ZAFI-368274 format. One record per residue: y, x, z of N, C-alpha, C, CB in turn; residue in three letters. Coordinates in Angstrom, 2 decimals, always signed. Each point is the difference from the previous one (the first is absolute). Glycine has a CB too. Layout:
! ZAFI-368274
    n.yy    n.xx    n.zz   ca.yy   ca.xx   ca.zz    c.yy    c.xx    c.zz   cb.yy   cb.xx   cb.zz resn
       Y       X       Z       Y       X       Z       Y       X       Z       Y       X       Z  ALA
...
END
This chain:
! ZAFI-368274
    n.yy    n.xx    n.zz   ca.yy   ca.xx   ca.zz    c.yy    c.xx    c.zz   cb.yy   cb.xx   cb.zz resn
  +90.31  -13.36  +10.58   -0.40   +0.39   +1.66   +1.17   +1.01   +1.02   -2.78   +0.04   -1.13  UNK
   +3.92   -0.12   -0.24   +1.51   +0.40   +1.23   +0.23   -0.75   +0.19   +1.09   +1.38   -0.30  UNK
   -0.54   -3.18   -0.01   +0.50   -0.76   +0.94   -0.81   -0.88   +0.74   +1.70   +0.26   -1.22  UNK
   -3.39   -0.23   +1.13   -0.79   -0.29   +1.62   +0.19   +1.08   +0.81   -1.90   -1.26   -0.79  UNK
   +2.50   +2.55   +0.49   -0.04   +1.29   +1.58   +1.30   -0.52   +0.04   -1.52   +2.75   -0.13  UNK
   +2.66   -3.54   -0.37   +1.46   +0.06   -0.04   +0.16   -1.20   +1.57   +0.61   +0.54   -3.48  UNK
   -1.82   -1.83   +2.60   +0.18   -1.04   +0.77   -1.00   +0.08   +1.38   +0.77   -1.32   -2.28  UNK
   -1.48   +2.42   +2.43   -0.30   +0.55   +0.99   +0.11   -0.09   +1.17   +0.09   +0.72   -1.27  UNK
   +0.70   +0.60   +0.71   +1.35   +0.45   +1.20   +0.83   -1.05   +0.14   +0.26   +2.33   -0.57  UNK
   +0.58   -2.85   -0.09   +0.58   -0.70   +0.34   -0.48   -1.21   +1.07   +0.88   +1.01   -2.05  UNK
   -2.28   -1.19   +2.00   -0.67   -1.42   +1.20   -0.58   +1.25   +0.94   -1.14   -2.76   -1.73  UNK
   +1.21   +3.94   +2.17   -0.62   +0.31   +0.96   +2.42   +0.55   +0.33   -4.32   +0.80   -0.60  UNK
   +4.78   -0.44   +0.26   +0.99   +0.01   +0.33   +0.59   -1.72   +1.15   -0.02   +2.10   -2.58  UNK
   +0.08   -2.67   +1.94   +0.54   -1.79   +0.21   -1.71   -0.07   +1.67   +1.20   -1.65   -4.27  UNK
   -2.24   +1.81   +4.08   -0.30   +0.16   +0.88   +0.15   +1.00   +0.65   -0.86   -1.26   -0.69  UNK
   +1.45   +1.91   +0.72   +0.38   +0.90   +1.63   +1.00   +0.06   +0.47   -1.14   +1.28   -0.31  UNK
   +2.68   -2.36   -0.15   +0.57   -0.10   +0.06   +0.72   -1.96   +0.01   -0.71   +2.99   -0.59  UNK
   -0.41   -3.25   +1.24   -1.02   -1.48   +0.31   +0.45   +0.54   +1.64   -2.77   -0.62   -2.28  UNK
   +3.27   -0.92   +2.95   -0.33   +0.39   +1.40   -1.15   -0.31   +0.69   +2.00   -0.10   +0.05  UNK
   -1.90   +1.12   +0.73   -1.32   -0.46   +0.85   -0.14   -0.62   +0.90   -0.47   +1.31   -0.46  UNK
   +1.72   -1.58   +0.72   -0.22   -1.53   +1.53   +0.29   -1.08   -0.64   +0.97   +0.98   +2.27  UNK
   -1.47   -1.76   -1.42   -0.08   -1.81   +0.04   +1.91   -0.04   -0.04   -2.93   -0.93   +2.08  UNK
   +2.84   -0.28   -3.06   +1.17   -0.61   -0.38   +0.27   -0.59   +0.71   -0.14   +0.01   -1.61  UNK
   -0.93   -0.97   +2.13   +0.73   -0.97   +1.53   +0.93   +0.19   +0.75   -1.61   -0.33   +0.31  UNK
   +2.19   -0.07   -0.33   +1.25   -0.18   +0.90   -0.84   -0.34   +1.55   +2.02   -1.13   -2.21  UNK
   -1.55   +1.97   +3.57   -0.44   +0.20   +1.05   +1.22   -0.82   +0.99   -1.51   +2.39   -0.85  UNK
   +1.50   -3.47   +1.37   +1.35   -0.39   +0.60   -0.18   +0.94   +1.24   +0.42   -2.72   -0.87  UNK
   +1.49   +2.67   +1.67   -0.21   +0.95   +1.21   -1.10   -0.05   +1.27   +2.32   +0.00   -0.65  UNK
   -2.12   +0.87   +1.28   -1.19   +0.38   +1.10   +0.86   +0.57   +0.86   -2.18   +0.49   -1.30  UNK
   +2.41   -2.04   +2.10   +0.76   +0.44   +1.46   -1.29   +0.60   +0.96   +2.14   -2.21   -0.05  UNK
   -0.36   +3.47   +0.19   -1.20   +1.08   +1.07   +0.84   +0.04   +1.14   -1.28   +1.86   -1.70  UNK
   +1.01   -2.25   +3.37   +1.43   +0.54   +0.86   +0.06   +0.95   +0.19   +0.31   -1.29   +0.97  UNK
   +0.93   +1.82   -0.92   +0.24   +1.41   -0.24   +0.71   +0.37   +1.27   +0.13   -0.05   -2.62  UNK
   -0.14   +0.84   +3.36   +1.01   +0.93   +0.90   +0.97   +0.29   +0.17   -0.99   +0.50   -0.12  UNK
   +2.53   -1.19   +0.99   +0.76   +1.00   -0.30   +0.24   +1.18   +0.01   +0.26   -1.29   +0.20  UNK
   +0.76   +2.08   -0.39   -0.32   +1.30   +0.10   +0.66   -0.23   +1.30   -0.20   +1.37   -2.39  UNK
   +0.57   +0.06   +3.29   +0.37   +0.41   +1.17   +1.48   +0.00   -0.59   -2.21   +1.37   +1.22  UNK
   +2.61   -1.13   +0.00   +1.95   -0.17   +0.27   -0.25   +0.80   -0.92   +1.45   -0.32   +2.47  UNK
   +0.10   +0.67   -3.61   +0.40   +1.65   -0.87   +0.92   -0.41   +0.51   -0.91   +0.97   -2.27  UNK
   +0.99   +0.78   +3.08   +1.04   +0.24   +0.68   +1.23   +1.11   -0.82   -1.87   -0.59   +2.15  UNK
   +2.84   +1.09   -1.62   +0.88   +0.36   -1.16   -0.24   +1.70   +0.03   +2.02   -2.26   +0.23  UNK
   -2.01   +2.78   -1.19   -0.52   +1.38   +0.10   +0.63   +0.78   +0.99   -0.51   -0.08   -2.20  UNK
   +0.34   +1.31   +2.22   +1.10   +1.10   +1.10   +0.05   +0.92   -0.58   -0.43   -0.39   +2.08  UNK
   +1.45   +0.22   -1.23   +1.19   +1.40   -0.60   -1.70   +1.33   +0.27   +3.99   -0.84   +1.56  UNK
   -2.41   +2.25   -1.66   -1.08   +0.84   +0.91   +0.32   +0.14   +0.96   -0.70   +1.03   -1.21  UNK
   +2.12   -1.22   +1.63   -0.04   -0.61   +1.66   -0.94   -1.21   +1.01   +2.25   +0.64   -0.92  UNK
   -3.33   -1.33   +0.24   -0.92   -0.39   +0.29   +0.81   -1.39   +0.55   -1.66   +2.35   +0.24  UNK
   +2.98   -2.80   -0.32   +0.93   -1.58   -0.43   -0.47   -0.34   -0.62   +1.74   +0.09   +0.09  UNK
   -1.84   -1.70   -0.15   +0.33   -0.76   -1.24   +0.75   +0.08   -0.72   -0.59   -0.96   +0.75  UNK
   +0.52   +0.65   -2.30   +1.17   -0.47   +0.05   +0.82   -1.54   -0.34   -0.46   +2.35   -0.28  UNK
   +1.49   -2.48   +0.05   +0.11   -1.21   -0.46   +0.06   -0.73   +1.96   -1.60   +0.30   -3.28  UNK
   +2.17   -1.41   +2.97   -0.10   -1.49   +1.02   -1.13   -0.62   +0.70   +1.44   -0.52   -1.45  UNK
   -2.16   +0.19   +0.10   -0.95   -1.00   +0.69   -2.08   +1.49   +0.17   +1.95   -3.63   -1.92  UNK
   -2.57   +2.70   +2.80   -1.01   +1.20   -0.07   -1.83   -0.89   -0.77   +1.67   +1.67   +2.95  UNK
   -0.99   -2.78   -3.63   -1.40   -0.51   -1.07   +0.71   -0.46   -0.96   -1.89   -0.80   +1.45  UNK
   +0.95   +1.29   -2.55   +0.75   -1.03   -0.99   -0.20   -1.57   -0.34   +0.01   +2.10   -0.85  UNK
   +0.63   -2.36   +0.49   -0.26   -1.60   +0.10   -0.43   -0.34   -1.63   +2.05   -0.66   +2.23  UNK
   -2.23   +1.22   -3.24   -0.64   -0.13   -0.93   +0.12   +0.83   -0.64   -0.04   -1.66   +0.15  UNK
   -1.77   +1.51   -0.39   -0.90   +1.35   -0.56   -0.57   -0.40   -1.91   -1.26   +0.55   +3.29  UNK
   +1.86   +0.01   -3.94   -0.63   -0.23   -1.13   -0.60   +1.12   -0.64   +1.38   -1.70   -0.14  UNK
   -3.00   +2.02   +0.22   -0.83   +0.64   -1.32   -0.56   -0.25   -1.06   -0.21   +0.67   +1.21  UNK
   +0.87   +0.07   -2.25   -0.08   -0.97   -1.57   -1.55   +1.79   -0.68   +4.36   -1.94   -0.80  UNK
   -5.10   +1.88   +0.74   -1.35   +0.92   -0.37   +0.05   -0.38   -1.09   -1.52   +0.24   +1.74  UNK
   +0.79   +1.16   -3.03   -0.51   -1.12   -1.38   +1.14   +0.59   -0.92   -0.97   -2.73   +1.21  UNK
   +0.60   +1.70   -1.90   +1.10   +0.44   -1.78   -0.27   +1.23   -0.48   +2.20   -1.06   +0.58  UNK
   -1.84   +1.14   -1.31   -0.61   +1.04   -0.85   -0.41   +1.40   +0.14   +1.07   -1.31   -0.94  UNK
   -0.17   +1.93   +1.79   +0.09   +1.10   +0.34   -0.57   +0.39   +1.76   +1.98   -0.19   -2.13  UNK
   -2.33   -1.52   +2.95   -0.99   +0.16   +0.93   +1.14   +0.37   +0.94   -2.43   +0.68   -1.23  UNK
   +3.41   -0.67   +1.51   +0.97   +0.63   +0.99   -0.07   -1.09   +1.32   +1.77   +1.25   -2.06  UNK
   -1.55   -1.50   +3.07   +0.14   -0.60   +1.28   +1.30   +0.21   +0.12   -2.13   +0.30   +1.01  UNK
   +2.89   -0.82   -0.98   +1.95   -0.40   +0.91   -0.17   -0.69   +1.04   +1.49   -0.44   -1.91  UNK
   -1.07   +0.45   +2.87   +0.38   -0.34   +1.52   +1.24   +0.11   -0.07   -1.77   +0.76   +1.24  UNK
   +2.09   -2.51   -1.06   +1.16   -0.62   +0.40   +0.26   -0.65   +1.48   -0.13   -0.30   -2.40  UNK
   +1.17   +0.70   +3.33   -0.11   +0.05   +1.40   +1.17   -0.45   +0.13   -1.51   +1.68   +0.58  UNK
   +2.03   -2.92   +0.38   +0.95   -0.36   -0.06   +0.47   -0.42   +1.23   -0.47   -0.25   -2.07  UNK
   +1.54   +0.13   +2.55   +0.10   +0.76   +1.59   +1.37   -1.43   +0.12   -0.67   +3.91   +0.02  UNK
   +0.00   -3.89   +1.31   +1.39   -1.63   +0.22   +1.75   +0.24   -0.49   -1.47   -0.68   +2.74  UNK
   +1.51   +2.77   -2.18   +1.16   +0.11   -0.43   +0.47   +0.67   -0.74   +0.05   -0.59   +1.31  UNK
   -0.62   +0.09   -2.46   +0.22   +0.33   -1.41   -0.52   +1.03   -0.78   +1.61   -0.88   +0.62  UNK
   -2.17   +2.10   +0.61   -0.58   +0.57   -1.28   -1.10   -0.13   -0.79   +1.01   +1.08   +0.91  UNK
   -1.14   -0.79   -2.00   -1.51   +0.10   -0.75   -0.15   +1.49   -0.78   -0.01   -2.86   -0.54  UNK
   -1.54   +3.21   +1.33   -0.84   +1.01   -0.27   -0.65   -0.40   -1.54   -0.45   +0.54   +2.81  UNK
   +0.48   +0.96   -3.52   -0.91   -0.64   -1.09   -0.88   +1.37   -0.29   +1.83   -2.08   -1.22  UNK
   -2.60   +2.29   +1.86   -0.62   +1.17   -0.10   +1.09   +1.15   +0.62   -1.53   -0.96   -2.17  UNK
   +1.78   +1.81   +1.18   +0.87   +1.62   +0.72   +1.44   -0.95   -0.29   -1.60   +3.15   -1.00  UNK
   +1.57   -4.12   +0.69   +1.72   -0.50   -0.45   +0.68   -0.98   +1.69   -0.82   -0.65   -3.65  UNK
   +1.56   +0.58   +3.15   +0.73   -0.84   +1.84   +1.39   -0.48   -1.28   -0.58   +2.29   +3.50  UNK
   +0.86   -3.60   -2.84   +1.57   -0.70   -0.29   +0.05   -0.64   +0.84   +0.37   -0.20   -2.03  UNK
   +0.80   -0.65   +1.91   -0.09   -1.24   +1.27   +0.80   -1.42   -0.88   +0.40   +2.01   +2.72  UNK
   -0.26   -2.91   -2.32   +0.27   -1.48   -0.20   +0.38   -0.36   +1.24   -1.54   -0.53   -1.77  UNK
   +2.13   -0.71   +1.70   +0.36   -0.42   +1.48   -0.89   -0.66   +0.54   +2.02   -0.11   -0.35  UNK
   -1.72   +0.12   +1.61   -1.01   -1.06   +1.03   -0.19   -1.25   -0.23   +0.62   +1.07   +1.56  UNK
   +0.70   -1.51   -2.13   +0.13   -1.21   -0.56   -1.06   -0.50   -1.00   +2.24   +0.51   +0.44  UNK
   -2.04   +0.62   -1.78   -0.59   +0.02   -1.35   -1.94   -0.49   +0.88   +2.27   +2.59   -1.93  UNK
   -1.92   -1.89   +2.42   -2.04   +0.38   +0.89   +0.02   -1.43   +0.70   -0.30   +3.27   +1.11  UNK
   +1.21   -4.09   -0.43   -0.38   -0.92   +0.62   -0.37   -1.32   -1.39   +1.57   +1.06   +2.59  UNK
   -0.77   -0.94   -3.03   +0.24   -0.54   -1.53   -1.64   -0.56   -0.25   +2.23   +2.06   -1.08  UNK
   -2.45   -0.43   +0.45   -1.30   +0.39   -0.37   -1.67   -0.47   +0.66   +1.89   +1.82   -0.49  UNK
   -1.29   -2.36   +1.75   -1.50   -0.19   +0.66   +0.55   -0.96   -0.03   -1.32   +1.56   +1.33  UNK
   +2.11   -2.43   -1.06   +0.20   -1.50   +0.24   -0.43   -0.73   -1.78   +2.44   +0.42   +2.41  UNK
   -2.23   +0.22   -3.60   -0.24   -0.25   -1.09   -1.77   -0.12   -0.24   +2.56   +1.14   -0.49  UNK
   -2.82   +0.08   +1.62   -1.20   +0.50   -0.43   -1.21   -1.66   +0.72   +0.98   +3.64   +0.16  UNK
   -0.30   -4.15   +1.15   -0.33   -0.57   +0.48   +0.02   -1.28   -0.28   +0.23   +1.59   +0.95  UNK
   +0.21   -1.93   -1.77   +1.27   -1.68   -0.75   -1.43   +0.50   -0.81   +3.94   -0.50   -0.20  UNK
   -4.56   +1.65   -0.83   -0.88   -0.18   -1.19   -1.54   -0.67   +0.59   +1.34   +2.29   -1.40  UNK
   -1.70   -2.38   +2.97   -1.42   -0.05   +0.40   -0.57   +1.16   -0.27   -0.20   -2.17   -0.33  UNK
   +0.84   +3.16   +1.15   -0.71   +1.46   -0.28   -0.84   +0.41   +1.59   +2.32   +1.01   -2.06  UNK
   -2.62   -1.89   +3.00   -0.36   -0.23   +1.41   -0.90   -0.76   -0.32   +1.84   +0.24   +1.33  UNK
   -1.64   -1.09   -1.79   -1.19   -1.12   -0.10   -1.20   +0.13   -1.18   +1.96   -1.61   +0.90  UNK
   -1.89   +3.30   -1.97   -0.62   +0.24   -0.77   -1.66   +0.36   +0.29   +2.41   +0.42   -0.79  UNK
   -3.20   -0.50   +0.28   -1.08   +0.91   +0.72   -0.12   +1.11   -0.47   -1.14   -1.54   +0.51  UNK
   +0.74   +3.12   +0.13   +0.08   +0.89   -0.09   -0.29   +0.89   -1.34   -0.17   -0.79   +2.20  UNK
   -0.51   +0.57   -2.36   -0.42   +0.68   -1.14   -1.16   -0.78   -1.57   +0.40   +1.96   +2.41  UNK
   +0.53   -1.51   -3.39   +0.07   -1.10   -1.29   -1.31   +1.42   -0.77   +3.63   -1.79   -0.33  UNK
   -4.51   +2.45   +0.44   -0.32   +0.71   -0.67   -1.34   -0.11   -0.89   +1.47   +0.92   +1.56  UNK
   -1.16   -1.73   -3.03   -1.07   -0.22   -0.28   -0.37   +1.59   -1.09   +0.38   -3.19   +0.48  UNK
   -1.42   +2.19   -1.03   -1.41   +0.95   -1.43   +1.40   -0.50   -1.23   -4.04   -0.86   +0.72  UNK
   +4.74   +2.42   -1.44   +0.29   -0.17   -1.23   -0.01   +1.35   -0.94   +1.24   -2.01   +0.98  UNK
   -0.95   +1.81   -1.72   -0.98   +1.37   -0.92   +2.15   +0.86   -0.37   -3.72   -1.90   -2.16  UNK
   +4.55   +1.75   +2.74   +1.36   +0.59   -0.01   +0.41   +1.77   +0.74   +0.40   -2.97   +0.12  UNK
   -1.08   +3.96   -0.52   -0.19   +1.18   +0.44   +1.22   +0.43   +0.60   -1.68   +0.39   -1.55  UNK
   +3.05   -1.08   +0.64   +1.05   +0.90   +0.10   +1.25   -1.03   +1.03   -0.73   +1.56   -2.82  UNK
   -0.14   -2.62   +3.41   +0.45   -1.00   +0.42   +0.74   +0.90   +1.41   -1.92   -2.13   -1.27  UNK
   +3.20   +1.69   +1.52   +0.17   +0.00   +1.90   -0.72   -0.73   +1.33   +2.00   +0.18   -1.05  UNK
   -2.18   +0.09   +2.04   -0.14   -0.30   +1.48   +1.53   -0.23   +0.40   -2.31   +1.52   +0.50  UNK
   +1.86   -2.36   +0.31   +1.29   -0.35   +0.99   -0.09   -0.30   +1.14   +0.80   -0.64   -1.45  UNK
   -0.38   +1.22   +2.63   -0.71   -0.17   +1.14   +1.57   -0.09   +0.60   -2.82   +1.34   -0.09  UNK
   +3.02   -2.53   +0.72   +1.60   -0.47   +0.68   +0.11   -0.16   +1.47   +0.40   -1.35   -2.01  UNK
   -0.23   +1.63   +2.51   +0.17   -0.31   +1.85   +1.26   +0.10   +0.21   -1.98   +1.02   +0.97  UNK
   +2.26   -2.48   -0.27   +1.07   +0.06   +0.30   -0.13   -0.61   +1.73   +0.98   -0.13   -2.87  UNK
   +0.05   +0.34   +3.53   +0.43   -0.27   +1.57   +1.24   -0.57   +0.14   -1.15   +1.83   +0.73  UNK
   +0.47   -3.42   -0.39   +1.69   -0.63   +0.84   -0.73   -0.82   +0.65   +2.25   -0.09   -1.59  UNK
   -0.96   -0.47   +3.29   -0.51   -0.02   +0.67   -0.59   -0.39   +0.72   +0.76   +0.57   -0.61  UNK
   -1.84   +1.03   +1.28   -1.27   +0.28   +0.64   -1.22   -0.14   -1.11   +1.02   -0.89   +2.38  UNK
   -0.79   +0.05   -3.57   -0.98   -0.43   -1.03   -0.06   +1.37   -0.95   +0.60   -2.86   +0.08  UNK
   -1.86   +3.63   -0.37   -0.77   +0.49   -0.87   -0.57   -0.36   -0.70   +0.06   +0.82   +0.91  UNK
   +0.16   -1.14   -2.19   -0.75   -0.16   -1.41   -0.60   +1.23   -1.24   +1.61   -2.04   +0.52  UNK
   -2.79   +1.87   -0.65   +0.28   +1.02   -1.22   -1.09   -1.00   -1.54   +0.22   +3.13   +2.17  UNK
   +0.14   -3.40   -3.14   -0.48   -0.08   -1.06   -0.68   +1.37   -1.16   +1.67   -2.06   +0.77  UNK
   -2.32   +1.90   -1.14   -0.77   +0.94   -0.37   -0.08   -0.31   -2.24   -1.60   +0.02   +3.43  UNK
   +2.24   +0.32   -4.70   -0.32   -0.57   -1.03   -0.13   +0.84   -0.85   +0.80   -1.70   +0.53  UNK
   -1.44   +1.56   -1.90   -0.18   +0.55   -0.92   +0.37   -1.00   -1.15   -1.58   +1.54   +1.23  UNK
   +2.36   -0.40   -1.34   +0.20   -0.57   -1.73   -1.23   -0.71   -1.37   +1.74   +2.18   +0.63  UNK
   -0.72   -3.06   -1.11   -1.72   -1.39   -0.91   -0.77   -0.03   +0.56   -0.27   +0.22   -1.97  UNK
   +0.16   -0.41   +3.51   -0.88   -1.08   +1.04   +0.34   -1.17   -0.10   -0.25   +1.34   +1.55  UNK
   -0.16   -1.91   -1.92   -0.31   -1.84   +0.23   -0.04   -0.77   +1.10   -1.19   +0.33   -1.46  UNK
   +1.79   -0.82   +1.53   +0.69   -0.64   +1.38   +0.88   +0.47   +0.79   -1.64   -0.71   +0.08  UNK
   +3.14   +1.43   -0.65   +0.07   +0.80   +0.50   +1.01   -0.93   +0.05   -1.22   +2.18   -0.31  UNK
   +2.26   -2.80   +1.44   +1.07   -0.85   +0.45   +1.46   +0.51   -0.80   -1.37   -0.39   +2.53  UNK
   +1.97   -0.27   -3.87   +0.75   +0.60   -0.27   +1.48   +0.22   +0.76   -1.56   -0.57   -1.74  UNK
   +1.46   -0.07   +2.81   +0.99   -0.01   +1.59   -0.23   +1.58   +0.56   -0.55   -2.98   +0.95  UNK
   +0.00   +3.79   -1.33   -0.80   +1.41   +0.87   +0.56   +0.54   -1.53   -2.85   -0.47   +2.13  UNK
   +2.47   +0.60   -3.28   +0.93   +1.03   -0.91   +1.51   -0.02   +0.31   -1.63   -0.35   -1.91  UNK
   +1.99   -1.12   +1.99   +2.12   -0.29   +0.97   -0.15   +1.17   +0.29   +0.73   -2.40   +1.53  UNK
   -1.29   +2.82   -0.29   -0.22   +0.44   +0.71   +0.46   +1.13   -0.11   -1.34   -1.32   +0.31  UNK
   +0.19   +1.94   -1.31   -0.04   +1.50   +0.08   +1.25   +0.38   -1.00   -2.83   +0.30   +0.49  UNK
   +3.05   -1.64   -0.88   +1.70   +0.51   -1.44   +1.51   +0.00   +0.91   -1.11   -1.88   -2.67  UNK
   +0.70   +1.19   +4.02   +1.11   +0.18   +0.49   -0.08   +1.48   +0.37   +0.36   -2.44   +0.67  UNK
   -1.23   +2.73   +0.29   -0.27   +1.06   +0.75   +0.22   +1.22   -1.00   -1.64   -1.33   +1.62  UNK
   +1.48   +1.16   -3.14   -0.12   +1.19   -0.84   +1.66   -0.19   -0.45   -3.03   +0.12   -0.91  UNK
   +3.80   -1.38   +0.76   +1.43   -0.21   +0.03   +0.87   +0.61   +1.73   -0.75   -2.49   -2.04  UNK
   +0.32   +3.02   +2.56   +0.40   +0.29   +1.35   +0.40   +1.49   -0.12   -1.58   -1.77   +1.22  UNK
   -0.66   +2.31   -1.87   +0.18   +1.77   -0.34   +0.28   +0.46   -0.81   -1.08   +0.33   +0.82  UNK
   +1.77   -0.93   -1.56   +0.52   +1.07   -1.55   +0.32   +0.88   +0.48   +0.89   -1.19   -1.55  UNK
   -1.28   +1.87   +0.30   +0.31   +1.38   -0.04   -0.87   +1.30   +1.05   +2.39   -1.39   -0.72  UNK
   -2.46   +0.85   +1.22   -0.99   +0.92   +0.72   -1.61   -0.42   +0.56   +2.39   +0.82   +0.64  UNK
   -3.11   +0.61   -1.71   -1.18   -0.04   -0.17   -0.33   +0.85   +0.12   -0.08   -1.21   -0.86  UNK
END
């Protein structure tokens, strides 16, 4: 009888821990996205903008992960980098090179959204906006979504390398 009770309890635990969602993979859903408005530089107490540019040329927002944090990096043409409440600087040449590398990876031709259904509760959602020669393009993608081109993850890696240490 004791053995039967243990087996019944074990069975109940297995059923309780079973996945409640389908294991069928769903391909990425392409959803049109509207690029965010210009990202102005923050103003100091005097109301004057800080830095030499008024619009970010790259804005990268990463939301989620195990802590559910949102971090936004704004990179300006003059090399100023803002990350939430932190500030740093890279050279304007590095910014130009980064934008060219992103363009070379086909970023401006990518669909605007890769948001498939997945079972990843701790994944990040990445929103990347890049401005070049009067063109603005935004791509949104979530980790573990099928159909996201490898080139987009290379864009994420290049931006992460440029802003390393600012989080």
